[in-house]
DRENDO-1510 file (C-alpha; in Angstrom, 1 decimal, always signed):
<recs>
REC; n; res; u; v; w
REC; 1; MET; +1.3; +88.4; +1.8 .
REC; 2; PRO; -1.5; +85.8; +3.6 .
REC; 3; ALA; +0.0; +82.7; +5.0 .
REC; 4; PRO; -0.2; +79.3; +3.1 .
REC; 5; ARG; -2.4; +76.9; +4.2 .
REC; 6; ALA; -1.4; +73.5; +4.4 .
REC; 7; ALA; -0.3; +71.5; +2.2 .
REC; 8; PRO; -2.4; +68.1; +1.2 .
REC; 9; THR; -1.6; +65.0; +2.6 .
REC; 10; PRO; +0.7; +63.0; +0.6 .
REC; 11; PRO; -0.1; +60.2; -1.6 .
REC; 12; THR; -1.1; +56.9; +0.8 .
REC; 13; LYS; +1.2; +53.5; -0.3 .
REC; 14; GLY; -1.0; +52.1; -2.9 .
REC; 15; THR; -1.5; +54.9; -4.9 .
REC; 16; SER; -0.9; +54.5; -8.3 .
REC; 17; VAL; +1.4; +56.5; -9.3 .
REC; 18; SER; +4.5; +57.7; -7.0 .
REC; 19; ILE; +6.4; +60.8; -7.3 .
REC; 20; PRO; +8.5; +62.7; -5.2 .
REC; 21; HIS; +7.2; +65.6; -3.7 .
REC; 22; GLU; +10.0; +67.6; -4.4 .
REC; 23; ASP; +9.7; +67.1; -8.3 .
REC; 24; LEU; +5.9; +68.8; -8.1 .
REC; 25; VAL; +7.1; +72.0; -6.6 .
REC; 26; ILE; +6.8; +75.3; -8.6 .
REC; 27; ASP; +9.9; +76.5; -9.8 .
REC; 28; ARG; +9.3; +79.6; -12.0 .
REC; 29; VAL; +6.9; +80.9; -13.4 .
REC; 30; GLU; +6.6; +83.2; -17.2 .
REC; 31; THR; +4.1; +84.8; -18.6 .
REC; 32; VAL; +3.8; +85.5; -22.0 .
REC; 33; ILE; +1.6; +87.8; -24.6 .
REC; 34; LEU; +0.9; +87.1; -27.9 .
REC; 35; ASP; -0.6; +88.1; -31.2 .
REC; 36; VAL; -2.5; +85.5; -33.0 .
REC; 37; PRO; -3.9; +87.1; -36.6 .
REC; 38; LEU; -7.7; +85.6; -37.9 .
REC; 39; ARG; -8.0; +84.3; -41.2 .
REC; 40; ARG; -10.8; +87.3; -41.4 .
REC; 41; LEU; -11.8; +90.3; -38.9 .
REC; 42; HIS; -14.4; +89.4; -36.3 .
REC; 43; ARG; -16.8; +91.7; -35.5 .
REC; 44; PHE; -18.4; +92.2; -31.8 .
REC; 45; ALA; -21.2; +94.3; -30.7 .
REC; 46; ARG; -18.3; +96.9; -29.4 .
REC; 47; VAL; -15.1; +96.1; -31.6 .
REC; 48; THR; -13.6; +94.4; -34.2 .
REC; 49; MET; -10.4; +92.2; -34.3 .
REC; 50; ASP; -8.2; +91.3; -36.8 .
REC; 51; ALA; -6.2; +89.6; -33.9 .
REC; 52; GLN; -6.4; +88.0; -30.9 .
REC; 53; PRO; -4.6; +88.7; -27.9 .
REC; 54; VAL; -3.4; +85.6; -25.5 .
REC; 55; LEU; -2.1; +85.7; -22.6 .
REC; 56; LEU; +0.2; +82.4; -21.8 .
REC; 57; ALA; +1.4; +81.0; -18.1 .
REC; 58; PHE; +3.7; +78.5; -18.0 .
REC; 59; VAL; +4.7; +77.1; -14.5 .
REC; 60; HIS; +7.5; +75.1; -14.4 .
REC; 61; THR; +8.2; +72.5; -11.7 .
REC; 62; ARG; +11.8; +71.4; -10.1 .
REC; 63; GLY; +11.1; +68.1; -11.4 .
REC; 64; GLY; +10.9; +69.2; -15.0 .
REC; 65; ALA; +7.5; +69.5; -15.8 .
REC; 66; THR; +6.1; +72.6; -17.5 .
REC; 67; GLY; +2.0; +73.2; -17.3 .
REC; 68; VAL; +0.8; +76.0; -19.9 .
REC; 69; GLY; -2.9; +78.3; -19.4 .
REC; 70; GLU; -4.2; +80.5; -21.1 .
REC; 71; GLY; -5.8; +83.7; -20.4 .
REC; 72; VAL; -7.7; +85.5; -22.8 .
REC; 73; VAL; -11.0; +88.1; -23.7 .
REC; 74; PRO; -12.4; +88.2; -27.0 .
REC; 75; GLY; -10.8; +91.3; -28.4 .
REC; 76; GLY; -9.7; +92.9; -25.2 .
REC; 77; PRO; -11.5; +94.9; -21.4 .
REC; 78; TRP; -14.7; +95.9; -23.4 .
REC; 79; TRP; -16.2; +92.1; -22.5 .
REC; 80; GLY; -14.7; +91.2; -19.7 .
REC; 81; GLY; -12.9; +94.4; -17.8 .
REC; 82; GLU; -9.3; +92.4; -18.2 .
REC; 83; SER; -6.3; +92.7; -21.0 .
REC; 84; VAL; -3.8; +90.8; -21.5 .
REC; 85; GLU; -1.9; +93.3; -20.5 .
REC; 86; SER; -3.4; +93.7; -16.9 .
REC; 87; MET; -3.0; +89.8; -16.1 .
REC; 88; LYS; +0.5; +89.7; -17.2 .
REC; 89; VAL; +0.8; +92.3; -14.4 .
REC; 90; THR; -1.2; +90.2; -11.9 .
REC; 91; ILE; +0.4; +87.3; -12.7 .
REC; 92; ASP; +4.0; +88.5; -12.4 .
REC; 93; THR; +3.8; +90.6; -9.5 .
REC; 94; TYR; +1.2; +89.0; -7.2 .
REC; 95; LEU; +0.6; +85.6; -8.2 .
REC; 96; ALA; +3.8; +84.3; -9.3 .
REC; 97; PRO; +5.6; +85.2; -6.2 .
REC; 98; LEU; +2.8; +83.4; -4.4 .
REC; 99; LEU; +3.1; +80.2; -6.3 .
REC; 100; ILE; +6.6; +80.0; -6.3 .
REC; 101; GLY; +7.9; +77.0; -3.9 .
REC; 102; ARG; +4.0; +75.8; -3.6 .
REC; 103; ARG; +3.3; +72.4; -5.4 .
REC; 104; VAL; +0.9; +72.1; -8.5 .
REC; 105; ASP; -1.5; +69.6; -6.7 .
REC; 106; GLN; -2.5; +71.9; -4.5 .
REC; 107; VAL; -4.8; +73.4; -6.7 .
REC; 108; GLU; -7.6; +74.5; -4.2 .
REC; 109; ALA; -5.5; +76.1; -1.7 .
REC; 110; LEU; -3.4; +78.4; -4.1 .
REC; 111; TRP; -7.2; +79.0; -5.6 .
REC; 112; LEU; -7.8; +80.1; -1.9 .
REC; 113; ASP; -4.5; +82.0; -1.7 .
REC; 114; MET; -5.1; +83.9; -4.6 .
REC; 115; GLY; -8.3; +85.1; -4.0 .
REC; 116; ASP; -7.1; +86.2; -0.8 .
REC; 117; LEU; -4.4; +88.7; -2.7 .
REC; 118; VAL; -6.1; +89.4; -5.8 .
REC; 119; ALA; -9.9; +90.1; -6.2 .
REC; 120; ALA; -11.6; +89.0; -8.7 .
REC; 121; ASN; -9.4; +89.1; -11.9 .
REC; 122; LEU; -10.6; +85.4; -12.8 .
REC; 123; TYR; -8.6; +85.9; -16.5 .
REC; 124; ALA; -5.7; +86.1; -15.4 .
REC; 125; LYS; -6.2; +83.2; -12.8 .
REC; 126; THR; -7.8; +80.8; -15.4 .
REC; 127; ALA; -4.9; +81.0; -16.8 .
REC; 128; VAL; -2.8; +80.0; -13.8 .
REC; 129; GLU; -5.3; +77.4; -12.7 .
REC; 130; VAL; -5.3; +75.8; -15.8 .
REC; 131; ALA; -1.5; +75.8; -16.2 .
REC; 132; LEU; -1.3; +74.0; -12.6 .
REC; 133; HIS; -3.6; +71.4; -14.0 .
REC; 134; ASP; -1.5; +70.9; -16.8 .
REC; 135; ALA; +2.0; +70.7; -15.1 .
REC; 136; TRP; +0.4; +68.0; -12.5 .
REC; 137; ALA; -1.7; +65.9; -15.1 .
REC; 138; ARG; +1.9; +65.8; -17.0 .
REC; 139; CYS; +3.6; +65.0; -13.6 .
REC; 140; LEU; +1.2; +62.5; -13.0 .
REC; 141; ASP; +1.5; +61.4; -16.8 .
REC; 142; LEU; -2.2; +61.3; -16.8 .
REC; 143; PRO; -4.8; +63.4; -19.0 .
REC; 144; LEU; -5.6; +66.4; -17.6 .
REC; 145; HIS; -9.5; +65.6; -17.7 .
REC; 146; ASP; -8.8; +62.5; -15.6 .
REC; 147; LEU; -7.9; +65.4; -12.5 .
REC; 148; LEU; -11.7; +66.0; -13.6 .
REC; 149; GLY; -13.1; +62.7; -12.7 .
REC; 150; GLY; -12.3; +61.1; -15.8 .
REC; 151; VAL; -14.4; +61.4; -19.8 .
REC; 152; THR; -18.3; +61.3; -20.3 .
REC; 153; ARG; -17.5; +61.7; -24.0 .
REC; 154; THR; -14.5; +62.5; -25.7 .
REC; 155; SER; -16.0; +64.8; -28.3 .
REC; 156; ILE; -18.4; +67.8; -28.8 .
REC; 157; ASP; -20.1; +69.3; -31.3 .
REC; 158; VAL; -19.1; +72.5; -32.0 .
REC; 159; THR; -21.1; +75.8; -33.3 .
REC; 160; TRP; -19.4; +78.2; -35.5 .
REC; 161; ALA; -19.6; +81.9; -34.8 .
REC; 162; LEU; -19.8; +85.0; -37.1 .
REC; 163; GLY; -19.3; +88.7; -36.5 .
REC; 164; ALA; -21.5; +91.2; -36.7 .
REC; 165; GLU; -21.1; +91.3; -40.6 .
REC; 166; PRO; -24.0; +92.5; -43.3 .
REC; 167; VAL; -25.8; +90.1; -45.1 .
REC; 168; GLU; -24.4; +88.7; -48.2 .
REC; 169; VAL; -21.1; +88.2; -46.2 .
REC; 170; VAL; -22.8; +86.0; -43.7 .
REC; 171; VAL; -24.7; +84.4; -46.2 .
REC; 172; GLU; -21.8; +83.7; -48.3 .
REC; 173; GLU; -19.7; +82.4; -45.2 .
REC; 174; ILE; -22.4; +80.1; -43.8 .
REC; 175; GLN; -22.5; +78.4; -47.3 .
REC; 176; ARG; -18.9; +78.0; -47.7 .
REC; 177; ILE; -19.2; +76.2; -44.5 .
REC; 178; LEU; -22.2; +73.8; -45.1 .
REC; 179; THR; -20.7; +72.8; -48.5 .
REC; 180; ALA; -17.6; +72.4; -46.8 .
REC; 181; GLY; -19.8; +69.9; -44.0 .
REC; 182; THR; -17.6; +71.0; -41.2 .
REC; 183; HIS; -20.8; +72.9; -39.1 .
REC; 184; THR; -24.3; +72.6; -39.2 .
REC; 185; SER; -25.1; +75.2; -36.9 .
REC; 186; PHE; -24.1; +79.3; -36.1 .
REC; 187; LYS; -24.1; +81.8; -34.3 .
REC; 188; LEU; -24.9; +85.4; -35.3 .
REC; 189; LYS; -23.3; +88.3; -33.9 .
REC; 190; MET; -25.8; +91.7; -33.0 .
REC; 191; GLY; -25.7; +94.3; -31.4 .
REC; 192; ALA; -23.6; +96.6; -33.4 .
REC; 193; VAL; -25.8; +98.9; -34.8 .
REC; 194; ASP; -29.6; +99.8; -34.6 .
REC; 195; PRO; -31.7; +97.8; -33.0 .
REC; 196; ALA; -34.7; +97.6; -35.6 .
REC; 197; GLU; -31.9; +97.3; -38.5 .
REC; 198; ASP; -30.4; +94.8; -37.0 .
REC; 199; VAL; -33.1; +92.5; -36.9 .
REC; 200; GLN; -34.0; +92.7; -40.4 .
REC; 201; ARG; -30.5; +91.7; -41.1 .
REC; 202; ILE; -31.0; +88.5; -39.2 .
REC; 203; ALA; -34.4; +88.3; -40.5 .
REC; 204; ALA; -33.3; +88.4; -43.7 .
REC; 205; ILE; -30.2; +85.7; -43.0 .
REC; 206; ALA; -32.8; +83.3; -41.6 .
REC; 207; GLU; -34.7; +83.9; -44.8 .
REC; 208; LYS; -32.1; +82.9; -47.2 .
REC; 209; MET; -31.4; +79.6; -44.6 .
REC; 210; ALA; -33.9; +78.8; -44.0 .
REC; 211; GLY; -34.3; +74.7; -43.7 .
REC; 212; ALA; -30.7; +74.8; -44.3 .
REC; 213; ALA; -29.1; +75.9; -40.8 .
REC; 214; SER; -29.6; +76.0; -37.4 .
REC; 215; LEU; -29.3; +79.7; -36.4 .
REC; 216; ARG; -28.6; +81.5; -33.0 .
REC; 217; VAL; -28.0; +85.2; -32.3 .
REC; 218; ASP; -25.7; +87.0; -29.7 .
REC; 219; LEU; -26.3; +90.2; -28.3 .
REC; 220; ASN; -23.3; +90.3; -26.3 .
REC; 221; ALA; -25.5; +92.2; -23.5 .
REC; 222; ARG; -26.3; +95.4; -25.4 .
REC; 223; TRP; -30.0; +95.5; -25.2 .
REC; 224; ASP; -32.3; +97.0; -22.8 .
REC; 225; LEU; -35.6; +95.3; -21.4 .
REC; 226; LEU; -37.9; +97.1; -23.6 .
REC; 227; THR; -35.9; +97.1; -26.7 .
REC; 228; SER; -35.6; +92.6; -26.2 .
REC; 229; ARG; -39.2; +92.7; -25.5 .
REC; 230; THR; -40.2; +94.4; -28.7 .
REC; 231; LEU; -37.5; +93.0; -31.1 .
REC; 232; LEU; -37.2; +89.5; -29.8 .
REC; 233; PRO; -40.5; +87.8; -30.9 .
REC; 234; ARG; -39.6; +88.8; -33.9 .
REC; 235; LEU; -36.9; +87.0; -34.3 .
REC; 236; ALA; -38.1; +83.8; -32.8 .
REC; 237; HIS; -40.8; +84.1; -35.5 .
REC; 238; ALA; -38.1; +85.0; -38.3 .
REC; 239; GLY; -36.8; +81.2; -37.3 .
REC; 240; ILE; -33.9; +82.0; -35.1 .
REC; 241; ASP; -33.5; +78.8; -32.6 .
REC; 242; LEU; -31.7; +80.4; -29.7 .
REC; 243; VAL; -30.9; +84.0; -28.4 .
REC; 244; GLU; -27.9; +84.8; -26.0 .
REC; 245; GLN; -27.8; +87.3; -23.4 .
REC; 246; PRO; -29.9; +90.2; -24.9 .
REC; 247; VAL; -29.5; +92.3; -21.7 .
REC; 248; PRO; -26.8; +93.6; -19.9 .
REC; 249; GLY; -25.0; +90.4; -17.6 .
REC; 250; GLU; -26.0; +92.3; -14.0 .
REC; 251; GLN; -29.7; +92.6; -15.3 .
REC; 252; VAL; -31.2; +89.1; -14.2 .
REC; 253; GLU; -34.6; +89.9; -13.7 .
REC; 254; ALA; -34.8; +91.3; -17.0 .
REC; 255; LEU; -33.1; +88.6; -18.4 .
REC; 256; ALA; -35.6; +86.1; -16.4 .
REC; 257; GLU; -38.5; +87.5; -17.9 .
REC; 258; ILE; -37.4; +87.9; -21.6 .
REC; 259; ASN; -36.6; +83.7; -21.0 .
REC; 260; ALA; -40.3; +83.7; -19.5 .
REC; 261; MET; -41.5; +85.5; -22.7 .
REC; 262; LEU; -40.0; +84.1; -25.7 .
REC; 263; PRO; -41.1; +80.5; -27.0 .
REC; 264; ILE; -37.5; +79.7; -27.9 .
REC; 265; PRO; -34.3; +79.4; -25.4 .
REC; 266; VAL; -32.5; +82.0; -23.6 .
REC; 267; MET; -29.0; +81.5; -23.2 .
REC; 268; ALA; -27.1; +83.2; -20.1 .
REC; 269; ASP; -23.6; +84.3; -20.3 .
REC; 270; GLU; -22.2; +88.0; -19.3 .
REC; 271; SER; -24.7; +86.8; -16.4 .
REC; 272; LEU; -23.1; +84.0; -15.1 .
REC; 273; ARG; -19.6; +84.1; -13.7 .
REC; 274; THR; -19.7; +82.5; -10.6 .
REC; 275; PRO; -21.3; +79.9; -8.8 .
REC; 276; HIS; -23.6; +82.4; -6.9 .
REC; 277; ASP; -24.6; +83.7; -10.3 .
REC; 278; ALA; -25.3; +80.4; -11.4 .
REC; 279; LEU; -27.5; +79.8; -7.9 .
REC; 280; ARG; -29.4; +83.3; -8.7 .
REC; 281; LEU; -30.1; +82.2; -12.5 .
REC; 282; VAL; -31.5; +79.3; -11.5 .
REC; 283; ARG; -33.5; +80.8; -8.4 .
REC; 284; LEU; -35.2; +83.4; -11.3 .
REC; 285; ARG; -35.2; +80.6; -13.8 .
REC; 286; ALA; -33.5; +83.2; -16.1 .
REC; 287; ALA; -32.3; +81.7; -18.8 .
REC; 288; ASP; -32.6; +77.8; -20.2 .
REC; 289; VAL; -29.3; +77.1; -21.2 .
REC; 290; TRP; -26.2; +78.1; -20.0 .
REC; 291; SER; -22.8; +79.6; -21.4 .
REC; 292; ILE; -20.2; +78.2; -19.4 .
REC; 293; LYS; -16.5; +79.7; -20.4 .
REC; 294; VAL; -13.6; +78.7; -18.7 .
REC; 295; THR; -11.6; +81.7; -19.3 .
REC; 296; LYS; -14.1; +83.9; -17.7 .
REC; 297; VAL; -15.1; +81.9; -14.4 .
REC; 298; GLY; -11.5; +81.3; -12.8 .
REC; 299; GLY; -10.2; +78.2; -13.9 .
REC; 300; LEU; -11.6; +74.5; -14.9 .
REC; 301; ARG; -13.0; +73.8; -10.9 .
REC; 302; ARG; -14.8; +76.7; -10.7 .
REC; 303; ALA; -16.5; +75.9; -14.4 .
REC; 304; ARG; -16.9; +72.0; -13.0 .
REC; 305; ASP; -18.8; +73.5; -10.0 .
REC; 306; ILE; -21.2; +75.7; -12.0 .
REC; 307; VAL; -22.3; +72.8; -14.6 .
REC; 308; ALA; -23.1; +71.3; -11.4 .
REC; 309; ILE; -25.2; +73.6; -10.6 .
REC; 310; GLY; -26.7; +73.8; -14.1 .
REC; 311; ALA; -27.1; +69.9; -13.7 .
REC; 312; ALA; -28.7; +69.9; -10.4 .
REC; 313; ALA; -31.2; +72.3; -11.9 .
REC; 314; GLY; -31.9; +70.8; -15.3 .
REC; 315; ILE; -30.5; +73.4; -17.0 .
REC; 316; PRO; -27.9; +72.5; -20.2 .
REC; 317; VAL; -24.3; +74.1; -20.1 .
REC; 318; HIS; -23.5; +75.1; -23.5 .
REC; 319; ALA; -19.4; +75.1; -23.7 .
REC; 320; GLY; -18.8; +78.8; -25.3 .
REC; 321; THR; -15.2; +80.0; -26.2 .
REC; 322; SER; -13.4; +83.9; -25.7 .
REC; 323; ILE; -11.7; +82.8; -29.4 .
REC; 324; GLU; -8.8; +80.8; -27.4 .
REC; 325; THR; -6.0; +79.2; -29.4 .
REC; 326; GLY; -5.3; +75.5; -29.2 .
REC; 327; ILE; -4.2; +75.5; -25.2 .
REC; 328; GLY; -7.5; +77.3; -24.3 .
REC; 329; THR; -9.7; +75.6; -26.3 .
REC; 330; ALA; -7.7; +72.1; -25.0 .
REC; 331; ALA; -8.5; +73.3; -21.7 .
REC; 332; SER; -12.2; +74.1; -22.0 .
REC; 333; LEU; -12.4; +70.7; -23.8 .
REC; 334; HIS; -10.9; +68.7; -21.3 .
REC; 335; LEU; -14.2; +70.5; -18.8 .
REC; 336; ALA; -17.0; +69.4; -21.7 .
REC; 337; CYS; -15.8; +66.4; -21.8 .
REC; 338; ALA; -15.0; +65.8; -18.1 .
REC; 339; ALA; -18.4; +67.7; -16.6 .
REC; 340; PRO; -21.4; +65.3; -17.6 .
REC; 341; GLY; -23.9; +68.8; -17.7 .
REC; 342; VAL; -22.4; +70.0; -20.8 .
REC; 343; THR; -25.1; +68.6; -23.1 .
REC; 344; TRP; -25.2; +71.3; -25.2 .
REC; 345; GLY; -22.6; +71.6; -27.7 .
REC; 346; SER; -19.9; +74.0; -28.0 .
REC; 347; GLU; -18.8; +76.6; -29.9 .
REC; 348; LEU; -15.0; +75.7; -29.7 .
REC; 349; PHE; -13.9; +76.7; -32.6 .
REC; 350; GLY; -11.3; +79.5; -32.2 .
REC; 351; PRO; -8.5; +77.8; -33.6 .
REC; 352; LEU; -9.8; +77.3; -36.7 .
REC; 353; LEU; -10.2; +80.9; -37.0 .
REC; 354; PHE; -6.6; +81.4; -36.4 .
REC; 355; VAL; -3.9; +82.4; -39.9 .
REC; 356; GLU; -1.7; +80.0; -37.3 .
REC; 357; ASP; -2.4; +78.0; -34.3 .
REC; 358; VAL; +0.4; +77.8; -31.7 .
REC; 359; VAL; +0.8; +74.4; -30.8 .
REC; 360; THR; +2.7; +71.5; -32.5 .
REC; 361; THR; +0.0; +69.2; -33.2 .
REC; 362; PRO; -4.0; +71.1; -34.0 .
REC; 363; LEU; -6.2; +70.1; -32.1 .
REC; 364; THR; -9.1; +67.6; -34.2 .
REC; 365; TYR; -12.2; +68.7; -35.7 .
REC; 366; ALA; -14.4; +66.5; -38.1 .
REC; 367; ASP; -18.1; +66.3; -38.6 .
REC; 368; GLY; -18.6; +69.3; -37.0 .
REC; 369; SER; -17.2; +67.7; -33.9 .
REC; 370; LEU; -13.7; +68.8; -32.3 .
REC; 371; GLN; -12.4; +65.7; -30.8 .
REC; 372; LEU; -10.2; +64.9; -27.4 .
REC; 373; PRO; -6.6; +65.0; -27.4 .
REC; 374; THR; -4.9; +61.8; -26.3 .
REC; 375; GLY; -1.5; +62.0; -23.7 .
REC; 376; PRO; -0.4; +63.9; -20.5 .
REC; 377; GLY; -2.0; +67.2; -19.6 .
REC; 378; LEU; -4.1; +69.1; -22.2 .
REC; 379; GLY; -2.4; +67.3; -24.4 .
REC; 380; VAL; -1.6; +69.5; -27.0 .
REC; 381; THR; +2.2; +71.4; -26.7 .
REC; 382; PRO; +3.1; +75.2; -27.5 .
REC; 383; ASP; +4.8; +75.9; -30.5 .
REC; 384; PRO; +8.4; +77.2; -29.5 .
REC; 385; ASP; +8.6; +78.6; -33.1 .
REC; 386; ALA; +5.0; +79.7; -33.0 .
REC; 387; VAL; +5.8; +81.5; -29.9 .
REC; 388; ARG; +8.3; +82.9; -30.3 .
REC; 389; GLU; +7.0; +84.3; -34.0 .
REC; 390; LEU; +4.0; +85.7; -32.3 .
REC; 391; ARG; +5.6; +86.8; -29.1 .
REC; 392; ARG; +4.6; +90.7; -28.3 .
REC; 393; THR; +7.9; +92.5; -26.9 .
REC; 394; GLY; +6.1; +94.7; -24.6 .
REC; 395; LEU; +2.8; +95.6; -23.3 .
REC; 396; THR; +1.7; +97.6; -26.3 .
REC; 397; ARG; +0.6; +95.9; -29.6 .
REC; 398; ASP; +3.0; +97.7; -32.4 .
</recs>
């Protein structure tokens, strides 16, 4: 195990909040896997899920504060390479022993040490990194966004995402949500069927919803460059407002070619996991918009770094989702409300898709926006009854 880095300098005299150093020390770390049922099936390019597997990481301090972070990938390891099962093993076996005895305010030093011990595994590291921030903020009795520089906004617009379903199913859901007045922009999943058939499906939806809603599509990196060059202009002609990640994440040059060709914005998602990825996207002018997901980049601070790179290059950032519960959604919301460069709205609709959320007080959605919660830390607290009810007893789902 690598030698721990030196502890940060203790707060100087005159600091507004004084906490005994011992209270900040991590006493134990625990992980729990939940299976949270969805209100409806959600179909991605490769999988369909009726429940979202979630990994919760709890960091307990000697002073009695507990922070929680969420590790989640949409529907399993097909998208990000990790699973809740692998996250639990990584945290329990490698990261937890590294954390115990260290302080929750040593976030950057702990991040470097975790990287020395475990390569990649950004989803597992996110769960830990967010839990450290939550515990630290609770020790200080401050909202988490204060640890990220304070707020630049107190709410963010939310786009509703739909699975790759038939035309009539998608149109019915969009019309129902429009009638309810809760959302006006929608993202449609693609990539589950033949590309030409998929384009016909989306064009039919766009025709039925013309003038009533903003429609975007997400191909989850399923097409190649030739297919994208041939078919994506038809989507633009049909009235689609934005195309998200048509080609595999590593094919940034192909993404850049598509971006230069299309008259509508291209959003990068799978191509953006690290600050280095962000620099490459800037150099190649590969995308007009970036989707930042706290879960996929390793936590709040790496997400903030990536947003800052985008802002410096004049690229707006969208707060994406891996379909998190209220816990993970709150973490993404604090980042989105603290980072000035998150100017392209969000897709933080996850809690609305669950039969029941796992927090005691649900996040507030109003007029198509998600409101920043008040209170210390994340501003939400896990519901022990829900956690107990949804907790998986082993590594495999029944």
